[in-house]
Backbone atoms as SQL, in Angstrom:
CREATE TABLE atoms (id INTEGER PRIMARY KEY, chain TEXT, resi INTEGER, resn TEXT, atom TEXT, x REAL, y REAL, z REAL);
INSERT INTO atoms VALUES
  (1, 'A', 1, 'MET', 'N', 48.477, 119.358, 74.881),
  (2, 'A', 1, 'MET', 'CA', 48.125, 120.763, 74.915),
  (3, 'A', 1, 'MET', 'C', 46.788, 120.977, 75.614),
  (4, 'A', 2, 'LEU', 'N', 45.840, 120.054, 75.403),
  (5, 'A', 2, 'LEU', 'CA', 44.516, 120.198, 76.009),
  (6, 'A', 2, 'LEU', 'C', 44.604, 120.204, 77.528),
  (7, 'A', 3, 'SER', 'N', 45.397, 119.309, 78.081),
  (8, 'A', 3, 'SER', 'CA', 45.587, 119.261, 79.538),
  (9, 'A', 3, 'SER', 'C', 46.397, 120.462, 80.017),
  (10, 'A', 4, 'LYS', 'N', 47.441, 120.769, 79.310),
  (11, 'A', 4, 'LYS', 'CA', 48.333, 121.870, 79.689),
  (12, 'A', 4, 'LYS', 'C', 47.572, 123.184, 79.855),
  (13, 'A', 5, 'TYR', 'N', 46.628, 123.450, 78.940),
  (14, 'A', 5, 'TYR', 'CA', 45.895, 124.712, 78.977),
  (15, 'A', 5, 'TYR', 'C', 44.533, 124.595, 79.657),
  (16, 'A', 6, 'GLY', 'N', 44.246, 123.450, 80.261),
  (17, 'A', 6, 'GLY', 'CA', 43.025, 123.281, 81.047),
  (18, 'A', 6, 'GLY', 'C', 41.739, 123.317, 80.249),
  (19, 'A', 7, 'VAL', 'N', 41.764, 122.829, 79.007),
  (20, 'A', 7, 'VAL', 'CA', 40.566, 122.866, 78.163),
  (21, 'A', 7, 'VAL', 'C', 40.078, 121.464, 77.785),
  (22, 'A', 8, 'ILE', 'N', 40.583, 120.450, 78.453),
  (23, 'A', 8, 'ILE', 'CA', 40.257, 119.058, 78.125),
  (24, 'A', 8, 'ILE', 'C', 38.776, 118.753, 78.328),
  (25, 'A', 9, 'ASP', 'N', 38.081, 119.515, 79.174),
  (26, 'A', 9, 'ASP', 'CA', 36.663, 119.277, 79.428),
  (27, 'A', 9, 'ASP', 'C', 35.745, 119.977, 78.427),
  (28, 'A', 10, 'ASN', 'N', 36.295, 120.826, 77.571),
  (29, 'A', 10, 'ASN', 'CA', 35.474, 121.472, 76.542),
  (30, 'A', 10, 'ASN', 'C', 34.977, 120.429, 75.537),
  (31, 'A', 11, 'LEU', 'N', 33.827, 120.692, 74.925),
  (32, 'A', 11, 'LEU', 'CA', 33.291, 119.763, 73.923),
  (33, 'A', 11, 'LEU', 'C', 34.146, 119.717, 72.664),
  (34, 'A', 12, 'ALA', 'N', 34.785, 120.834, 72.350),
  (35, 'A', 12, 'ALA', 'CA', 35.669, 120.891, 71.190),
  (36, 'A', 12, 'ALA', 'C', 36.678, 122.011, 71.398),
  (37, 'A', 13, 'ASN', 'N', 37.825, 121.853, 70.804),
  (38, 'A', 13, 'ASN', 'CA', 38.889, 122.853, 70.885),
  (39, 'A', 13, 'ASN', 'C', 39.565, 122.949, 69.531),
  (40, 'A', 14, 'GLY', 'N', 40.021, 124.151, 69.199),
  (41, 'A', 14, 'GLY', 'CA', 40.752, 124.352, 67.965),
  (42, 'A', 14, 'GLY', 'C', 42.102, 124.981, 68.227),
  (43, 'A', 15, 'VAL', 'N', 43.064, 124.598, 67.420),
  (44, 'A', 15, 'VAL', 'CA', 44.393, 125.189, 67.479),
  (45, 'A', 15, 'VAL', 'C', 44.741, 125.661, 66.079),
  (46, 'A', 16, 'MET', 'N', 45.293, 126.860, 66.007),
  (47, 'A', 16, 'MET', 'CA', 45.676, 127.414, 64.718),
  (48, 'A', 16, 'MET', 'C', 47.198, 127.508, 64.675),
  (49, 'A', 17, 'PHE', 'N', 47.807, 126.667, 63.858),
  (50, 'A', 17, 'PHE', 'CA', 49.241, 126.745, 63.647),
  (51, 'A', 17, 'PHE', 'C', 49.485, 127.626, 62.431),
  (52, 'A', 18, 'MET', 'N', 50.516, 128.455, 62.500),
  (53, 'A', 18, 'MET', 'CA', 50.834, 129.351, 61.393),
  (54, 'A', 18, 'MET', 'C', 52.217, 129.023, 60.851),
  (55, 'A', 19, 'GLN', 'N', 52.333, 129.095, 59.545),
  (56, 'A', 19, 'GLN', 'CA', 53.602, 128.852, 58.872),
  (57, 'A', 19, 'GLN', 'C', 53.913, 130.071, 58.013),
  (58, 'A', 20, 'ARG', 'N', 54.979, 130.750, 58.324),
  (59, 'A', 20, 'ARG', 'CA', 55.366, 131.955, 57.590),
  (60, 'A', 20, 'ARG', 'C', 56.356, 131.584, 56.495),
  (61, 'A', 21, 'THR', 'N', 56.053, 131.988, 55.263),
  (62, 'A', 21, 'THR', 'CA', 57.014, 131.854, 54.173),
  (63, 'A', 21, 'THR', 'C', 57.428, 133.268, 53.793),
  (64, 'A', 22, 'SER', 'N', 58.218, 133.391, 52.768),
  (65, 'A', 22, 'SER', 'CA', 58.740, 134.715, 52.408),
  (66, 'A', 22, 'SER', 'C', 57.638, 135.722, 52.084),
  (67, 'A', 23, 'ASP', 'N', 56.550, 135.261, 51.494),
  (68, 'A', 23, 'ASP', 'CA', 55.538, 136.224, 51.067),
  (69, 'A', 23, 'ASP', 'C', 54.113, 135.902, 51.527),
  (70, 'A', 24, 'THR', 'N', 53.934, 134.919, 52.392),
  (71, 'A', 24, 'THR', 'CA', 52.574, 134.590, 52.823),
  (72, 'A', 24, 'THR', 'C', 52.578, 133.931, 54.198),
  (73, 'A', 25, 'ILE', 'N', 51.392, 133.891, 54.784),
  (74, 'A', 25, 'ILE', 'CA', 51.177, 133.139, 56.019),
  (75, 'A', 25, 'ILE', 'C', 50.201, 132.021, 55.693),
  (76, 'A', 26, 'LYS', 'N', 50.625, 130.790, 55.928),
  (77, 'A', 26, 'LYS', 'CA', 49.751, 129.637, 55.732),
  (78, 'A', 26, 'LYS', 'C', 49.266, 129.181, 57.101),
  (79, 'A', 27, 'ILE', 'N', 47.977, 128.909, 57.202),
  (80, 'A', 27, 'ILE', 'CA', 47.440, 128.443, 58.466),
  (81, 'A', 27, 'ILE', 'C', 47.183, 126.939, 58.408),
  (82, 'A', 28, 'HIS', 'N', 47.240, 126.332, 59.574),
  (83, 'A', 28, 'HIS', 'CA', 46.984, 124.902, 59.717),
  (84, 'A', 28, 'HIS', 'C', 45.987, 124.737, 60.866),
  (85, 'A', 29, 'PRO', 'N', 44.679, 124.736, 60.555),
  (86, 'A', 29, 'PRO', 'CA', 43.668, 124.619, 61.608),
  (87, 'A', 29, 'PRO', 'C', 43.394, 123.160, 61.978),
  (88, 'A', 30, 'VAL', 'N', 43.492, 122.880, 63.275),
  (89, 'A', 30, 'VAL', 'CA', 43.247, 121.539, 63.788),
  (90, 'A', 30, 'VAL', 'C', 42.176, 121.629, 64.870),
  (91, 'A', 31, 'VAL', 'N', 41.160, 120.776, 64.774),
  (92, 'A', 31, 'VAL', 'CA', 40.052, 120.778, 65.734),
  (93, 'A', 31, 'VAL', 'C', 39.950, 119.400, 66.375),
  (94, 'A', 32, 'TRP', 'N', 39.841, 119.399, 67.709),
  (95, 'A', 32, 'TRP', 'CA', 39.631, 118.170, 68.473),
  (96, 'A', 32, 'TRP', 'C', 38.195, 118.156, 68.975),
  (97, 'A', 33, 'VAL', 'N', 37.495, 117.044, 68.780),
  (98, 'A', 33, 'VAL', 'CA', 36.112, 116.878, 69.239),
  (99, 'A', 33, 'VAL', 'C', 36.099, 115.816, 70.338),
  (100, 'A', 34, 'LYS', 'N', 35.646, 116.216, 71.525),
  (101, 'A', 34, 'LYS', 'CA', 35.724, 115.357, 72.702),
  (102, 'A', 34, 'LYS', 'C', 34.893, 114.081, 72.562),
  (103, 'A', 35, 'ASN', 'N', 33.622, 114.207, 72.162),
  (104, 'A', 35, 'ASN', 'CA', 32.723, 113.046, 72.133),
  (105, 'A', 35, 'ASN', 'C', 33.209, 111.916, 71.243),
  (106, 'A', 36, 'THR', 'N', 33.935, 112.252, 70.209),
  (107, 'A', 36, 'THR', 'CA', 34.439, 111.225, 69.295),
  (108, 'A', 36, 'THR', 'C', 35.951, 111.030, 69.434),
  (109, 'A', 37, 'ASP', 'N', 36.578, 111.862, 70.280),
  (110, 'A', 37, 'ASP', 'CA', 38.025, 111.855, 70.483),
  (111, 'A', 37, 'ASP', 'C', 38.767, 111.828, 69.147),
  (112, 'A', 38, 'THR', 'N', 38.396, 112.792, 68.296),
  (113, 'A', 38, 'THR', 'CA', 38.987, 112.863, 66.964),
  (114, 'A', 38, 'THR', 'C', 39.653, 114.208, 66.731),
  (115, 'A', 39, 'LEU', 'N', 40.681, 114.194, 65.919),
  (116, 'A', 39, 'LEU', 'CA', 41.348, 115.401, 65.450),
  (117, 'A', 39, 'LEU', 'C', 41.022, 115.572, 63.978),
  (118, 'A', 40, 'PHE', 'N', 40.648, 116.790, 63.590),
  (119, 'A', 40, 'PHE', 'CA', 40.365, 117.101, 62.190),
  (120, 'A', 40, 'PHE', 'C', 41.313, 118.183, 61.717),
  (121, 'A', 41, 'TYR', 'N', 41.964, 117.940, 60.602),
  (122, 'A', 41, 'TYR', 'CA', 42.760, 118.965, 59.937),
  (123, 'A', 41, 'TYR', 'C', 41.824, 119.602, 58.926),
  (124, 'A', 42, 'GLU', 'N', 41.353, 120.807, 59.237),
  (125, 'A', 42, 'GLU', 'CA', 40.338, 121.468, 58.417),
  (126, 'A', 42, 'GLU', 'C', 40.928, 121.961, 57.099),
  (127, 'A', 43, 'THR', 'N', 40.069, 122.097, 56.090),
  (128, 'A', 43, 'THR', 'CA', 40.523, 122.618, 54.797),
  (129, 'A', 43, 'THR', 'C', 40.544, 124.137, 54.775),
  (130, 'A', 44, 'ALA', 'N', 39.820, 124.763, 55.702),
  (131, 'A', 44, 'ALA', 'CA', 39.801, 126.218, 55.835),
  (132, 'A', 44, 'ALA', 'C', 39.157, 126.546, 57.177),
  (133, 'A', 45, 'CYS', 'N', 39.411, 127.747, 57.673),
  (134, 'A', 45, 'CYS', 'CA', 38.846, 128.117, 58.967),
  (135, 'A', 45, 'CYS', 'C', 38.671, 129.629, 59.054),
  (136, 'A', 46, 'GLY', 'N', 37.425, 130.073, 58.962),
  (137, 'A', 46, 'GLY', 'CA', 37.129, 131.501, 59.060),
  (138, 'A', 46, 'GLY', 'C', 37.383, 132.050, 60.447),
  (139, 'A', 47, 'SER', 'N', 36.885, 131.367, 61.477),
  (140, 'A', 47, 'SER', 'CA', 37.073, 131.868, 62.843),
  (141, 'A', 47, 'SER', 'C', 38.550, 131.830, 63.239),
  (142, 'A', 48, 'GLY', 'N', 39.263, 130.825, 62.783),
  (143, 'A', 48, 'GLY', 'CA', 40.701, 130.766, 63.048),
  (144, 'A', 48, 'GLY', 'C', 41.458, 131.865, 62.324),
  (145, 'A', 49, 'SER', 'N', 41.018, 132.198, 61.124),
  (146, 'A', 49, 'SER', 'CA', 41.627, 133.304, 60.378),
  (147, 'A', 49, 'SER', 'C', 41.405, 134.619, 61.108),
  (148, 'A', 50, 'ILE', 'N', 40.214, 134.783, 61.687),
  (149, 'A', 50, 'ILE', 'CA', 39.934, 135.973, 62.490),
  (150, 'A', 50, 'ILE', 'C', 40.869, 136.016, 63.696),
  (151, 'A', 51, 'ALA', 'N', 41.045, 134.884, 64.362),
  (152, 'A', 51, 'ALA', 'CA', 41.932, 134.819, 65.532),
  (153, 'A', 51, 'ALA', 'C', 43.360, 135.200, 65.158),
  (154, 'A', 52, 'VAL', 'N', 43.834, 134.732, 64.022),
  (155, 'A', 52, 'VAL', 'CA', 45.178, 135.076, 63.563),
  (156, 'A', 52, 'VAL', 'C', 45.276, 136.578, 63.315),
  (157, 'A', 53, 'GLY', 'N', 44.268, 137.145, 62.661),
  (158, 'A', 53, 'GLY', 'CA', 44.265, 138.588, 62.397),
  (159, 'A', 53, 'GLY', 'C', 44.317, 139.405, 63.667),
  (160, 'A', 54, 'VAL', 'N', 43.503, 139.035, 64.659),
  (161, 'A', 54, 'VAL', 'CA', 43.494, 139.746, 65.944),
  (162, 'A', 54, 'VAL', 'C', 44.830, 139.564, 66.663),
  (163, 'A', 55, 'ALA', 'N', 45.359, 138.348, 66.661),
  (164, 'A', 55, 'ALA', 'CA', 46.633, 138.094, 67.344),
  (165, 'A', 55, 'ALA', 'C', 47.761, 138.927, 66.738),
  (166, 'A', 56, 'ILE', 'N', 47.848, 138.951, 65.430),
  (167, 'A', 56, 'ILE', 'CA', 48.914, 139.718, 64.769),
  (168, 'A', 56, 'ILE', 'C', 48.709, 141.213, 64.993),
  (169, 'A', 57, 'SER', 'N', 47.460, 141.663, 64.919),
  (170, 'A', 57, 'SER', 'CA', 47.150, 143.063, 65.192),
  (171, 'A', 57, 'SER', 'C', 47.545, 143.433, 66.620),
  (172, 'A', 58, 'ASN', 'N', 47.292, 142.525, 67.552),
  (173, 'A', 58, 'ASN', 'CA', 47.640, 142.752, 68.955),
  (174, 'A', 58, 'ASN', 'C', 49.156, 142.779, 69.156),
  (175, 'A', 59, 'ILE', 'N', 49.860, 141.842, 68.556),
  (176, 'A', 59, 'ILE', 'CA', 51.320, 141.783, 68.685),
  (177, 'A', 59, 'ILE', 'C', 51.970, 143.040, 68.100),
  (178, 'A', 60, 'LEU', 'N', 51.498, 143.469, 66.922),
  (179, 'A', 60, 'LEU', 'CA', 52.086, 144.634, 66.261),
  (180, 'A', 60, 'LEU', 'C', 51.517, 145.952, 66.780),
  (181, 'A', 61, 'ASN', 'N', 50.398, 145.851, 67.528),
  (182, 'A', 61, 'ASN', 'CA', 49.706, 147.031, 68.054),
  (183, 'A', 61, 'ASN', 'C', 49.336, 148.009, 66.942),
  (184, 'A', 62, 'LYS', 'N', 48.808, 147.450, 65.838),
  (185, 'A', 62, 'LYS', 'CA', 48.358, 148.285, 64.723),
  (186, 'A', 62, 'LYS', 'C', 47.353, 147.516, 63.877),
  (187, 'A', 63, 'ASP', 'N', 46.642, 148.233, 63.033),
  (188, 'A', 63, 'ASP', 'CA', 45.697, 147.623, 62.106),
  (189, 'A', 63, 'ASP', 'C', 46.469, 146.765, 61.103),
  (190, 'A', 64, 'VAL', 'N', 45.853, 145.652, 60.699),
  (191, 'A', 64, 'VAL', 'CA', 46.494, 144.786, 59.712),
  (192, 'A', 64, 'VAL', 'C', 45.494, 144.322, 58.663),
  (193, 'A', 65, 'CYS', 'N', 46.005, 144.090, 57.472),
  (194, 'A', 65, 'CYS', 'CA', 45.262, 143.440, 56.386),
  (195, 'A', 65, 'CYS', 'C', 46.132, 142.282, 55.917),
  (196, 'A', 66, 'LEU', 'N', 45.579, 141.078, 55.977),
  (197, 'A', 66, 'LEU', 'CA', 46.338, 139.872, 55.666),
  (198, 'A', 66, 'LEU', 'C', 45.580, 138.997, 54.684),
  (199, 'A', 67, 'SER', 'N', 46.302, 138.290, 53.846),
  (200, 'A', 67, 'SER', 'CA', 45.735, 137.215, 53.038),
  (201, 'A', 67, 'SER', 'C', 46.326, 135.922, 53.573),
  (202, 'A', 68, 'LEU', 'N', 45.474, 135.103, 54.189),
  (203, 'A', 68, 'LEU', 'CA', 45.942, 133.873, 54.821),
  (204, 'A', 68, 'LEU', 'C', 45.663, 132.681, 53.921),
  (205, 'A', 69, 'LEU', 'N', 46.694, 131.943, 53.595),
  (206, 'A', 69, 'LEU', 'CA', 46.570, 130.754, 52.756),
  (207, 'A', 69, 'LEU', 'C', 45.987, 129.618, 53.586),
  (208, 'A', 70, 'GLN', 'N', 44.874, 129.080, 53.120),
  (209, 'A', 70, 'GLN', 'CA', 44.187, 127.980, 53.791),
  (210, 'A', 70, 'GLN', 'C', 44.747, 126.649, 53.285),
  (211, 'A', 71, 'PRO', 'N', 44.553, 125.556, 54.030),
  (212, 'A', 71, 'PRO', 'CA', 45.012, 124.245, 53.553),
  (213, 'A', 71, 'PRO', 'C', 44.421, 123.857, 52.186),
  (214, 'A', 72, 'SER', 'N', 43.266, 124.405, 51.850),
  (215, 'A', 72, 'SER', 'CA', 42.628, 124.119, 50.564),
  (216, 'A', 72, 'SER', 'C', 43.373, 124.735, 49.386),
  (217, 'A', 73, 'GLY', 'N', 44.320, 125.645, 49.685),
  (218, 'A', 73, 'GLY', 'CA', 45.028, 126.352, 48.626),
  (219, 'A', 73, 'GLY', 'C', 44.387, 127.684, 48.291),
  (220, 'A', 74, 'LYS', 'N', 43.255, 127.990, 48.899),
  (221, 'A', 74, 'LYS', 'CA', 42.561, 129.267, 48.684),
  (222, 'A', 74, 'LYS', 'C', 42.945, 130.226, 49.809),
  (223, 'A', 75, 'TYR', 'N', 42.628, 131.495, 49.617),
  (224, 'A', 75, 'TYR', 'CA', 42.955, 132.523, 50.599),
  (225, 'A', 75, 'TYR', 'C', 41.701, 133.064, 51.272),
  (226, 'A', 76, 'ILE', 'N', 41.838, 133.417, 52.539),
  (227, 'A', 76, 'ILE', 'CA', 40.849, 134.223, 53.248),
  (228, 'A', 76, 'ILE', 'C', 41.555, 135.512, 53.626),
  (229, 'A', 77, 'ASP', 'N', 40.959, 136.637, 53.223),
  (230, 'A', 77, 'ASP', 'CA', 41.505, 137.947, 53.542),
  (231, 'A', 77, 'ASP', 'C', 40.940, 138.406, 54.875),
  (232, 'A', 78, 'VAL', 'N', 41.813, 138.907, 55.736),
  (233, 'A', 78, 'VAL', 'CA', 41.437, 139.349, 57.080),
  (234, 'A', 78, 'VAL', 'C', 41.847, 140.800, 57.254),
  (235, 'A', 79, 'LYS', 'N', 40.927, 141.584, 57.789),
  (236, 'A', 79, 'LYS', 'CA', 41.227, 142.973, 58.149),
  (237, 'A', 79, 'LYS', 'C', 40.907, 143.123, 59.626),
  (238, 'A', 80, 'SER', 'N', 41.899, 143.520, 60.426),
  (239, 'A', 80, 'SER', 'CA', 41.723, 143.709, 61.857),
  (240, 'A', 80, 'SER', 'C', 42.078, 145.149, 62.205),
  (241, 'A', 81, 'ILE', 'N', 41.121, 145.853, 62.762),
  (242, 'A', 81, 'ILE', 'CA', 41.299, 147.258, 63.141),
  (243, 'A', 81, 'ILE', 'C', 41.308, 147.354, 64.656),
  (244, 'A', 82, 'CYS', 'N', 42.355, 147.980, 65.204),
  (245, 'A', 82, 'CYS', 'CA', 42.470, 148.170, 66.654),
  (246, 'A', 82, 'CYS', 'C', 41.515, 149.266, 67.109),
  (247, 'A', 83, 'LEU', 'N', 40.712, 148.948, 68.111),
  (248, 'A', 83, 'LEU', 'CA', 39.835, 149.923, 68.740),
  (249, 'A', 83, 'LEU', 'C', 40.319, 150.125, 70.174),
  (250, 'A', 84, 'GLN', 'N', 39.777, 151.111, 70.843),
  (251, 'A', 84, 'GLN', 'CA', 40.195, 151.380, 72.219),
  (252, 'A', 84, 'GLN', 'C', 39.894, 150.199, 73.143),
  (253, 'A', 85, 'ASP', 'N', 38.777, 149.519, 72.902),
  (254, 'A', 85, 'ASP', 'CA', 38.362, 148.439, 73.801),
  (255, 'A', 85, 'ASP', 'C', 38.238, 147.082, 73.113),
  (256, 'A', 86, 'GLY', 'N', 38.896, 146.900, 71.966),
  (257, 'A', 86, 'GLY', 'CA', 38.816, 145.626, 71.263),
  (258, 'A', 86, 'GLY', 'C', 39.266, 145.766, 69.815),
  (259, 'A', 87, 'TYR', 'N', 38.650, 144.979, 68.958),
  (260, 'A', 87, 'TYR', 'CA', 39.027, 144.957, 67.547),
  (261, 'A', 87, 'TYR', 'C', 37.778, 144.891, 66.686),
  (262, 'A', 88, 'LYS', 'N', 37.849, 145.481, 65.507),
  (263, 'A', 88, 'LYS', 'CA', 36.813, 145.319, 64.494),
  (264, 'A', 88, 'LYS', 'C', 37.458, 144.476, 63.399),
  (265, 'A', 89, 'VAL', 'N', 36.858, 143.311, 63.133),
  (266, 'A', 89, 'VAL', 'CA', 37.485, 142.356, 62.226),
  (267, 'A', 89, 'VAL', 'C', 36.507, 141.961, 61.125),
  (268, 'A', 90, 'SER', 'N', 37.022, 141.856, 59.910),
  (269, 'A', 90, 'SER', 'CA', 36.203, 141.343, 58.813),
  (270, 'A', 90, 'SER', 'C', 37.042, 140.359, 58.001),
  (271, 'A', 91, 'ILE', 'N', 36.351, 139.395, 57.413),
  (272, 'A', 91, 'ILE', 'CA', 37.020, 138.450, 56.521),
  (273, 'A', 91, 'ILE', 'C', 36.270, 138.413, 55.201),
  (274, 'A', 92, 'SER', 'N', 36.981, 138.072, 54.158),
  (275, 'A', 92, 'SER', 'CA', 36.347, 137.903, 52.856),
  (276, 'A', 92, 'SER', 'C', 37.119, 136.861, 52.073),
  (277, 'A', 93, 'GLY', 'N', 36.459, 136.280, 51.107),
  (278, 'A', 93, 'GLY', 'CA', 37.086, 135.268, 50.275),
  (279, 'A', 93, 'GLY', 'C', 36.098, 134.737, 49.268),
  (280, 'A', 94, 'VAL', 'N', 36.559, 133.856, 48.439),
  (281, 'A', 94, 'VAL', 'CA', 35.715, 133.256, 47.408),
  (282, 'A', 94, 'VAL', 'C', 35.103, 131.974, 47.955),
  (283, 'A', 95, 'VAL', 'N', 33.800, 131.840, 47.776),
  (284, 'A', 95, 'VAL', 'CA', 33.070, 130.648, 48.183),
  (285, 'A', 95, 'VAL', 'C', 32.444, 130.037, 46.940),
  (286, 'A', 96, 'GLU', 'N', 32.574, 128.735, 46.801),
  (287, 'A', 96, 'GLU', 'CA', 31.966, 128.064, 45.657),
  (288, 'A', 96, 'GLU', 'C', 30.714, 127.330, 46.094),
  (289, 'A', 97, 'LYS', 'N', 29.647, 127.545, 45.366),
  (290, 'A', 97, 'LYS', 'CA', 28.383, 126.869, 45.633),
  (291, 'A', 97, 'LYS', 'C', 27.835, 126.411, 44.294),
  (292, 'A', 98, 'ASN', 'N', 27.597, 125.122, 44.187),
  (293, 'A', 98, 'ASN', 'CA', 27.086, 124.570, 42.931),
  (294, 'A', 98, 'ASN', 'C', 27.940, 124.988, 41.740),
  (295, 'A', 99, 'ASN', 'N', 29.258, 124.932, 41.947),
  (296, 'A', 99, 'ASN', 'CA', 30.222, 125.274, 40.903),
  (297, 'A', 99, 'ASN', 'C', 30.171, 126.726, 40.455),
  (298, 'A', 100, 'LYS', 'N', 29.565, 127.599, 41.243),
  (299, 'A', 100, 'LYS', 'CA', 29.544, 129.028, 40.938),
  (300, 'A', 100, 'LYS', 'C', 30.360, 129.750, 41.992),
  (301, 'A', 101, 'ARG', 'N', 31.302, 130.560, 41.540),
  (302, 'A', 101, 'ARG', 'CA', 32.155, 131.302, 42.471),
  (303, 'A', 101, 'ARG', 'C', 31.461, 132.598, 42.882),
  (304, 'A', 102, 'ARG', 'N', 31.540, 132.916, 44.176),
  (305, 'A', 102, 'ARG', 'CA', 30.963, 134.137, 44.707),
  (306, 'A', 102, 'ARG', 'C', 31.922, 134.734, 45.720),
  (307, 'A', 103, 'LYS', 'N', 32.019, 136.044, 45.730),
  (308, 'A', 103, 'LYS', 'CA', 32.838, 136.746, 46.730),
  (309, 'A', 103, 'LYS', 'C', 31.918, 137.161, 47.868),
  (310, 'A', 104, 'ILE', 'N', 32.305, 136.836, 49.106),
  (311, 'A', 104, 'ILE', 'CA', 31.483, 137.200, 50.252),
  (312, 'A', 104, 'ILE', 'C', 32.321, 137.928, 51.300),
  (313, 'A', 105, 'LYS', 'N', 31.647, 138.653, 52.181),
  (314, 'A', 105, 'LYS', 'CA', 32.292, 139.316, 53.305),
  (315, 'A', 105, 'LYS', 'C', 31.506, 139.024, 54.557),
  (316, 'A', 106, 'TRP', 'N', 32.209, 138.742, 55.653),
  (317, 'A', 106, 'TRP', 'CA', 31.583, 138.564, 56.963),
  (318, 'A', 106, 'TRP', 'C', 32.173, 139.599, 57.882),
  (319, 'A', 107, 'LYS', 'N', 31.371, 140.134, 58.753),
  (320, 'A', 107, 'LYS', 'CA', 31.875, 141.082, 59.760),
  (321, 'A', 107, 'LYS', 'C', 31.462, 140.602, 61.120),
  (322, 'A', 108, 'TYR', 'N', 32.389, 140.688, 62.072),
  (323, 'A', 108, 'TYR', 'CA', 32.135, 140.296, 63.454),
  (324, 'A', 108, 'TYR', 'C', 32.315, 141.499, 64.339);
């Protein structure tokens, strides 16, 4: 895929595979790092979740709100709003720090 899409010279590349079940979308984020020639199957991916939200919003040509199941078993919620010249996207989810759960929101 790296050669096919002409990105083999990038320092790193990510691919987001999606798996649709009856009631959810599960993502499978894979990252390749050139310097170490390694593939990583990530446990979660915020930027990839944003990409999925924008892609689905673009395909459907409408605003979307999605809960994407991460490989960790947790969800990242994505909201993608269609604008005239792009998208307004936000993600939110639970983050654990020092065994304390916190709800956070990021906006791009």
